[in-house]
N, C-alpha and C positions, 0 to 999 in steps of 0.2 A: 697416646692415651687410648685411642680406639683399638689399637692392636692388643693392648693389655686387657681391655674388656672382652674382646673376642676370644682371647686365650682363656680367660676366666670362664666364659660361657661354655667353651668347648670342654674344659676340664670338668665343669659341673655335670655336663651331659655324660661324659665318660664315666664319672663316678656313679651316676645314677644307673647306667647300664651294668657296671661292675657289681653294684649292690644287688641288682636283680639276678645276676648269675650266681651269686652266693646263695640265693634261696632256691635255685633250681634243684631238682632231685635226680639222682642217678640210681642205677640198680646196685643192690648189695646181694651177692650170691656166693654161696659156698656149699660144697658137698664133702662128706667124709664117710669113711667106713664105720658104720655103727656097730656092726657085727661082721664076721667074715663073709656072710652071705647077704648083707643088707647095706645099701648106700642111702644116706639121709642127706637131703639138700635143704638148706634154709635160704629163703628169698625175701627181699623187702626192698625198700628204697631209702636213700640217705636222709630224706626228710622225715623218716619214721612212718611213712604211710605203708599200708598193707599191700602185699602182693597176692592176696587170696584170689583164686580164680584165674590167675595168669598161667599161661601154658609152659610146660616143661617138655622138651623133646630129647630123647636119647637116640643118637645115631652111631652107626659103625664108621669105620675109617673111610668108607666110600660114600658117606653121607646118606646111607639108607636108614630110614626111620625104623628103629627097633621097638620103641614104645613111646607113648606120650601120655600126659596127664595134666593135672592142674595143681597149683599150690593150694594147700588146705587152709582153713581158717586160722590154723596155728602157725602159718607161714612156712610149712614144711612139705616136702614131697619125698617119699621113700620108694625104693625099687630094688629088685634083685639085680646085681651087676651082670651084664652079659659077658660071655667069653670074648677074649680078645680086646683090642683097643677100641675105645668108644669116646664120644664126647657128649656132654650134657649142656643143652641150651636153655637158658631162661629167657622167655619171650615176654619182656616187661611192658610192651606197648610203647607207642610214641618214640620209636627208635631206641628204646632202652632194652638192650640185649646184652647178655653175658654168657660166655662159654667156658666150660672147664673140660680139660682133657682127662681121660682116665688115669694117666700117669701122675696127675696132680691130686688125685683123690686118695687120701691116706687116712689113717686113724687119728 
């Protein structure tokens, strides 16, 4: 009987932690070609919270920073795409980071 109670308690504790994980937020990040000479990125979090003020970094293939800025109040960041291959990093804070490669940025 004690084993059954112990198992029930462990199961309840496990469910409590699983429920908390469901409410955690993660980054939502996407970039696309808005025009042939303009990339637009949209950033936020899965719980609907704003990413305004969070850093965006554009790097070349050797990780050299080409440009950086912040997500605007509207949840977007736009830039002229650099020549060659590059990546766009969304620095969401609290280990919430997302990276897109230039080959994945399409219309």
